N, C-alpha and C positions, 0 to 999 in steps of 0.2 A: 934728836935722835933717840935719846934714853925714854923719852915719854912716849914716842911712837912705838918703840919695841915693847914697852910696857903695856901699851893699848893692844898691840897685836896679841901679845901673850894672854893678856885677859880674855880677848874674843875667843882666842883657839881654846882656852880651857873651858868656856862656856859651850863649845860645840862638842859634845862626847864623842862624834863620829870621826872626829880629826885625829888620825894618826901622828903621835909627836916625834916622826922621824926628822933628823937635821936636814935631809934633802928637801922635805917638803917645807919646814921652816924657811930654808934658804931660798926657795923658789917663791914662796910666799911673800916674804920681805922685798926681794927683788922686785917682784910684780908691783907691790905696793909703792916702792920707790919710783919705779917707772911712772905708774899711774899719776903719782903726786906731781910729777914734772912733765905730764901731758904727752908722754911717750906711750900712746896707748896701744899701737901694735906690739911694742916690746912686753909691755904689760900683758897682753894677750898670750904671748909665747910663754910667759913664766906662769900665769895662771893655769894654761892648759898643761903644763908639766906637773902642776900641782894634783890636777884631777886624774892624769895619767898615771901618777904615782899612788893615787888613793880616790877612787871613785866615790867614795862615801864622804868625801871632804865638802860639807857644806859651804864652808868659807871659800873654797876653791872655785866651786861653781858658781856661787854668788858673785864674787868679785871678778870671775871670767864674763859673767853675763854684764855686769856693769860696765866692764871696759869695752866689751863689743859693741854695746848700745851707745858708747861715745864715739865710736868710729862710724856707726850708720848714719848717713845723711838721707832724711826723708826726701823722696823725690829726686834723689840724686841720679845723675847719668851712669856712673858706673855700675857694671853689672855686679861687682861684688856688694854694693851698698846694702840691698835686700838680703844678701847671704849673711851679712852681720846681724841684721835683725833677727832672722829666723834662726840663726845660731844661738844669740842672745835669749830668744825666747825658750829655746830648747834648754839653755842652762838655767833660766828661772823654773821650769817646770821640773827640772832635774832636783833643785832644791825643794820644791813643794813636795816631791815624792820622799825625800829625806827628812823634811820637816814641814809638815802640813800647816803648821801655824805661822809660816812665814808670809806676812801681809805684804811686805816691801817686794817679794818675788811675784807674787800675784798682780800688783800694782805694776811692775815693772814689765810684765808681759802684756798686760791689757795696755799700758801706754805705747808700747811699740806696735802692737796691732792697731791702735789707734792711728798711729802715724803712718801706717800702711793702709789706712782707709779700709781695714778688715773689721767693721763696725761689729758684727755679730760676735766675734771672737773677742774684741775689746769689753763688750758687755759682759760676757762670760766670766772673763777674768776680774772685772770691776765687781761683779757679783760674788766671786770667790773671796776677793778681799774684804767685802762687807760681811760675808759669812765669817770670816776670821776676825774682823774688828768692825762691829756694827756701830761703833763711835766714831769712825772716821767721816766727817761730812763729806769730804772731797771725792770719796767712791761714788755716792750717791749723786753728787753735782756730775761727776764725769759721765755716768750714764745719761742724765738729764742732756746734757750738752750734745751726746751722741744723737739722742732721739731727737732733739730740735734739728740738729744738722741733716738728718734723714728726711724729716718732714718738710724742712726748707728747700731742700735740693728738688724734692718731688713738686712742689708748689710751683717754684721759681721755673720749672721746667715746662710745667702746663701753663703758667702764665705766658712765658716766651711764646710757646706755640701759638696761643691765642692772640699774642701781640697786644696784651692789654696795657695800658697806661698804669704805672706804678701806683697812682692814687685810686685807681678804679678797682671797687670790690669784686671779688671773684665769685661772690655768693650768688649772682644771678646768671653765671656762666652755665650753658648746658652741660659741662663736664665737672660741675661742682661736686656732684654725688660721686663721681669717680675719684675725685680728689679726697672727698670725705671718707670714703672706703680705704683708700691708701693711706691716710695719715690719722685717722680718729685713733687707732690704737697706739701710734707713736706718740701723740700729743698727750694722751692719757699717761703712758708710761714716763714721759719726759716729766710731766707735771707732779706725778706721784713721787719721782724720785728727788725733785727739786724741793717739794714739801719735806720730804725726810731729812734732806741735807739741811733745812732750816731748823726742823726740830731738833737736830743734833747741835747746830750752831745758828743761833737766831740773828747773830750779826754777819751772817754770810752774805755780802754786797754782791758777790759775782752771781750766786744762785738767785737772789733777787732779780738781778738784770735778766737773767735768762727766763725768770718766771713772767717778766714783761713780754719778751720775745715769745715765748710759748702761747700766751693768752692772742697774740697777734696771729699766730699759726692758726689757733682755734677759731678766731674770728673768721677767716677766709673759709672753713669748712661749714659755717653756720647757714646752709644753702637755704636761699629765698626766705631768709628770717631776719630782717633788718633790726629788730629790736634785740635779738641776741648777738649779732654782728656789733651794734652800738655798745651794749653791755660789755662785751669781751674786750673792746678798745678803750673802754672807761676803766675797766679792771687793769689792763695793761699800763695805762697811764698812772694809775694808782702805785703799781710796782715800780714805776720810774721815779715817782716822788719818794717812795720808801727807800729805794736805792740810794737816792741823793742825799736824803736826810741821814742815813746810816753813816755813808762816807763823811758827811760833815762832822757828825758826832765823833767819829773814830779820829778826825784830825784835831778835834778839839780836845780829845783826851791826851793827858801827860803819857809820854812815852817810858814805859817801864821794861828794863832789860829782862829777858828771859832765856832760858837755856833752851837751845833747839835740838831737835834729834838729829843724831850725826848721820851722814851720808854711810851707804854701806861700806865703802872703803876709807879708812882713817885718813883724815886730812894731815 
């Protein structure tokens, strides 16, 4: 408990906008205790009290967003589910107003938008996170995944409409040019972002795996060009090999303990 309180105090002093009134300290500490014990609704009440007492509390808004995000159930039947996601997003945005350098808040908003399938908004906030911290490979990767998801959905919808066999190339379809127009920019965006993620982290095997998938999307818009189609599939297979080799190399490495970044709310 003493260690937790010391950590909270250190965080509070690091946030100059936080008023050090006893009421705020008390509500913040109560919220942290509730959160640690997975009593998220109770934590939400305490963190809401913090921001009611001091709307400039960066920690209050950040912790409130984090607690509300825990309550959100993607695709949940409860009408309150999206309410919690949107409320958490608003809190993350409030943090960004108070502290424009809060990469965690930009990523938090982006992730919730992604879970709600609001892809444009998710990309916007992942890009904001990139602007804040260009050395975080995960943000480039996330945009790449979103671009692949959008292109994949479009391709599968067209293939389903034409009742094509899964192994049958789409490049000879009369609708191939239509798919090309729909997916070309998405595929380029996805590849560009995955390349950037690998420039930041050359051993990012998840990004490698999606490079494989992106080249398969590209192959299906190589309309009436069997040579390009074959080349793209060969490149996709190359990325499969690179991904597997990277995973094997990681497994072979000795495990070295490392310090990880703390979550927004002290554990």
